[in-house]
C-alpha positions in Angstrom: -82.0 -124.8 -20.7 -81.1 -122.1 -17.9 -77.5 -121.0 -18.1 -77.8 -120.8 -14.5 -75.9 -123.5 -12.4 -78.8 -125.1 -9.4 -77.9 -126.8 -6.7 -78.2 -130.5 -7.3 -79.9 -132.7 -5.1 -77.2 -134.1 -3.5 -75.5 -131.3 -2.3 -78.6 -129.5 -1.5 -78.3 -128.0 2.1 -80.0 -126.3 4.6 -83.4 -124.0 3.2 -82.8 -125.8 -0.2 -82.2 -129.3 1.4 -85.8 -128.4 2.9 -87.6 -127.5 0.2 -86.1 -130.1 -2.2 -87.8 -132.7 0.1 -90.9 -131.3 0.4 -91.2 -131.2 -3.4 -90.1 -135.0 -3.5 -92.4 -136.1 -0.7 -95.6 -134.0 -2.6 -95.1 -134.6 -6.2 -92.2 -137.3 -6.0 -89.3 -135.5 -7.8 -88.0 -131.7 -7.6 -89.0 -130.3 -10.9 -86.3 -127.9 -12.4 -88.5 -124.6 -11.4 -87.8 -125.4 -8.1 -83.9 -125.6 -8.3 -83.8 -122.5 -10.2 -86.0 -120.5 -7.8 -84.3 -122.1 -5.2 -81.2 -120.1 -5.4 -82.3 -117.7 -3.5 -84.4 -120.2 -1.0 -85.8 -117.6 1.5 -87.6 -115.5 -1.8 -89.0 -119.3 -2.8 -90.4 -119.8 0.6 -91.9 -116.3 0.7 -93.2 -116.7 -2.7 -94.9 -120.0 -1.7 -96.6 -118.5 1.2 -98.0 -115.8 -0.5 -99.7 -117.7 -3.0 -100.6 -120.3 -0.2 -102.5 -117.2 1.4 -104.0 -115.6 -1.1 -105.2 -119.6 -2.2 -106.5 -120.0 1.1 -108.7 -116.9 1.3 -109.6 -116.9 -2.8 -110.6 -120.4 -2.4 -108.6 -123.5 -4.7 -111.3 -123.3 -7.5 -111.1 -119.9 -8.2 -107.7 -119.7 -7.4 -106.6 -122.1 -9.9 -109.1 -120.9 -12.6 -107.4 -117.4 -12.5 -104.2 -119.1 -12.2 -104.2 -120.6 -15.6 -106.0 -118.0 -17.1 -103.0 -115.9 -16.2 -100.4 -118.9 -17.3 -102.0 -118.8 -20.9 -102.4 -115.1 -21.3 -98.4 -114.6 -20.5 -97.7 -117.8 -23.0 -96.4 -120.0 -19.8 -96.2 -123.6 -20.5 -94.2 -124.4 -17.4 -97.3 -123.1 -15.1 -100.2 -124.2 -17.5 -98.9 -128.1 -17.3 -98.0 -127.9 -13.6 -101.5 -125.9 -12.4 -103.2 -128.2 -15.0 -101.9 -131.4 -13.1 -103.1 -129.5 -9.7 -106.7 -128.6 -10.8 -107.5 -131.8 -11.5 -107.7 -132.5 -8.0 -110.9 -130.7 -8.3 -112.2 -130.3 -12.0 -113.1 -133.1 -13.9 -110.4 -133.6 -17.0 -113.4 -133.5 -19.1 -114.5 -130.0 -18.2 -110.7 -129.1 -17.9 -109.8 -130.2 -21.2 -112.5 -127.4 -22.2 -111.5 -124.7 -19.8 -107.7 -125.1 -21.2 -109.0 -124.8 -24.6 -111.3 -122.1 -24.5 -113.0 -121.0 -20.9 -115.5 -118.7 -22.4 -117.2 -122.4 -23.7 -116.7 -124.6 -20.8 -119.5 -125.1 -18.6 -118.2 -122.4 -16.0 -120.2 -119.3 -14.6 -120.6 -116.3 -15.6 -118.3 -114.9 -12.8 -115.8 -117.7 -13.0 -115.5 -116.4 -16.6 -115.5 -112.5 -16.1 -112.6 -113.5 -13.2 -110.7 -115.5 -15.5 -111.1 -112.6 -18.4 -110.1 -110.1 -15.6 -106.8 -112.3 -14.8 -106.4 -112.1 -18.9 -106.5 -108.3 -19.3 -104.3 -107.5 -16.1 -101.2 -110.3 -17.7 -101.3 -108.5 -20.8 -102.7 -105.3 -20.3 -102.5 -103.9 -17.2 -101.8 -100.4 -17.7 -105.3 -100.1 -20.3 -107.1 -101.6 -16.9 -109.4 -99.0 -15.1 -112.2 -99.4 -12.1 -114.7 -100.7 -14.8 -112.6 -103.8 -14.5 -112.9 -104.2 -11.2 -116.6 -102.8 -10.8 -117.6 -105.6 -13.2 -116.3 -108.3 -10.6 -118.2 -106.7 -7.9 -122.0 -106.3 -10.0 -121.0 -110.2 -10.2 -121.1 -110.8 -6.7 -117.5 -110.5 -6.0 -116.8 -108.9 -1.8 -113.7 -106.1 -2.3 -111.4 -108.9 -0.8 -112.0 -111.2 -3.5 -111.4 -108.6 -5.7 -107.9 -108.1 -4.4 -107.3 -112.0 -3.9 -108.3 -112.4 -7.5 -105.6 -109.5 -8.6 -102.8 -110.7 -6.6 -103.5 -114.3 -7.5 -102.9 -113.2 -11.4 -99.9 -110.8 -10.7 -98.6 -113.3 -8.4 -98.6 -115.5 -11.7 -97.0 -112.9 -13.9 -94.0 -113.1 -11.3 -93.5 -116.2 -11.0 -94.1 -117.4 -15.1 -92.2 -114.4 -16.4 -89.0 -115.2 -14.2 -89.1 -119.5 -15.5 -89.3 -117.8 -19.0 -86.7 -115.4 -18.7 -84.5 -117.5 -17.6 -84.8 -120.6 -19.8 -85.8 -123.0 -17.3 -86.4 -126.8 -18.3 -89.8 -127.7 -19.1 -91.3 -130.6 -16.7 -94.2 -132.3 -18.3 -96.2 -134.3 -15.7 -96.6 -137.7 -16.6 -99.9 -138.0 -15.0 -101.5 -136.1 -17.8 -103.3 -137.6 -20.2 -102.3 -136.9 -23.9 -105.9 -135.0 -24.3 -105.3 -132.8 -21.1 -101.3 -131.9 -22.2 -102.2 -131.1 -26.0 -105.4 -128.7 -24.3 -102.9 -126.9 -22.2 -100.7 -126.4 -24.8 -103.6 -125.7 -27.8 -104.3 -122.0 -27.0 -100.6 -120.5 -26.2 -99.9 -118.3 -26.8 -103.0 -115.9 -26.1 -104.4 -114.8 -29.4 -104.0 -111.1 -28.9 -99.8 -110.7 -27.9 -98.7 -109.2 -30.3 -95.3 -110.5 -32.6 -95.2 -114.2 -30.4 -94.3 -117.3 -32.2 -95.1 -120.6 -30.5 -95.0 -120.7 -26.8 -92.0 -122.0 -25.5 -91.8 -125.8 -24.8 -95.9 -126.4 -26.5 -94.4 -127.5 -30.1 -91.7 -129.8 -29.4 -93.1 -132.0 -26.4 -94.6 -135.6 -27.8 
């Protein structure tokens, strides 16, 4: 649980009230991560504007796949669950479970797998990346703008996921997720080649 004192829904005013209201309308509730990050509502709205601009340019399917890969690499239960729910709108649950467990063996295209591998490397070993990483995406047909969008989507996820982890924000488990999908989203956390990391926050305790 975060040590920060968030604004209760009954006391929200101005931009914070607008942000809370938007989540109540779209989700039916205000998640813990919204309350925490809305301590700076201007920054939260700028974040939302950034991700909307990236996803609109890249396309929702690619954006969500990159987001799931980056969140897995980071060990972010918050973003895996939230975006697992969002991805259900565009990918059937059976395939999404397979993607969540191992995206290399989930019926994705070679380009999609490479895109997700790129997001994983950016999220774990960004300093080791070279031109060859971007060239691999170009060889698979991605335009330079798409490569930039993939990079920004993964980097943006690092910003948000790491902030939630650092602040120990409460984990909200979407009730709409089936047990199979929820378990699949938790199963690979953290990414196997992260040294010295134990169980991902929230994973083992969610039932």
